[in-house]
N, C-alpha and C positions, 0 to 999 in steps of 0.2 A: 477502672473504666477506661475504655479506649477512645481515642480522639476520632471524630468523624473523618471518613475517607473523602477528601476533597477531589480525588481523581476518579472516583467511581463512575460518575456520569460520563466522563470523557472516555473511560475504558469501555463502557457499554456502547457508546456511539461508535468508537473506533472498531470494537470487536464486531459489531453488526456490519459496518461498512467493509472491513477487510474480508469477513466471511462471505458477505454478499458478492463482493468483487471476485473472490475465488470461485464461487459457484457460477457466476456469469462467465468467467473464463472457460469453464467446462461446457456450459450450455451454448455459448456463442463463440466457440474457439476460433472459427474462421475469421470473425470480425476482429478479434484481438490479435490474431496472427498477422492480419493486414497492417497493424500498427507497428510491428517490429521493423526496425530500420533495414533498408535494402542491404546494407553491408553485412547483416546477419541473416539474410534471407534463407540460407540453407539450414538454419537452426530454428526457423519460426515455430514449428510444431513443438519441439522439446522446450523451447523458451516459454511458450504459452502454457504448456503442461506444468512445468516447474513453477511458474508464477502462480498458477492456480493452487498448487499444493502449498506453497509458501503463504499465500494469502489466507487459505482456509486454516492452516495450522496457527498462523499468527493471529488470525481473528478469534479463533476458539480460545487460544491461550490468554487473550485479553479478559475473558470472563472468569478466569481461575486465578485468584490472588497469589497462589503459590507459584504461578508460572509467569510472573511479571518480567523476569529476566528473559525468559524464552520469548515472550510477547515483544519485548523491546528489541532484541537483536534480530528476531525473525522478520519483523515488520520493517525495521530500518535496513536490513539486508536486501529487501525488495525495493524500498522507496529511494534510497540514495543512489544505487547504480542505474536506476531508470531515469534519473534526472537528465543525464545527457541526451537520452532518446527524446524526452519531452522537449528539451531545448532545441534539438535538431528539427523538430516539427515546426518550430517558428520559422526556420530557414527554408523548410521544404513543405509548404502548406498543402501540396498536392496529395500527400499521404493522408491528411485528415479529410480533405475534400473527397477523396476516393472512398473513405470510410463513412461518408455522409455526415461529417462533423464540421461545423463552421471553423475555418482556419483561425479566426480571431480567438478561439478558445485555447489555442496553444499556449499563449503567454499566461492565461488564467490558470492553466494546468500546472505550469511551472511554479507559480506562486502558491497555488493550493497544495501542491505536493510538498513544497517546502514547509508550509504551515502544518500539514498533517504529520510530517516527520518531527517537527518541534513538539507538537501536541503528543505524539507517541512517546517521545523522550520524557516529557513531563509526567504523563499519565502512568508511566511504568517505573517511576522512581521506586526503588526498593523500600519496603516498609521498615521504618526504623525499629530496632529492637528496643523494647521498653526496658528501662533501667529500674532495678529494684532498690 
């Protein structure tokens, strides 16, 4: 008998969130492109497109137990490098204001994104091989 999977609900939640965010990047790409830092303005469209693909692949892989390693590294590859952009929004609230987002949410995003990264790490722990 196998032990219950304590990370299942977290993977379902994260998989739904990442997949939904990826779809939102496709549907509302102009809005997401507006959040890309000014220093990367010339690459806004490709950054948004790649982010959408990463989020969709990472989200779907959360639902497939055999792809936990893919889920872990795909989602962390998107979450960790975007933390500096999230932190920059604290110093430059006009970016959020322009996007119709209350600037006070910038610090909340940094904390939430850090927690999501930690939850992703935990939820995608490799399944231990049962010893016979």
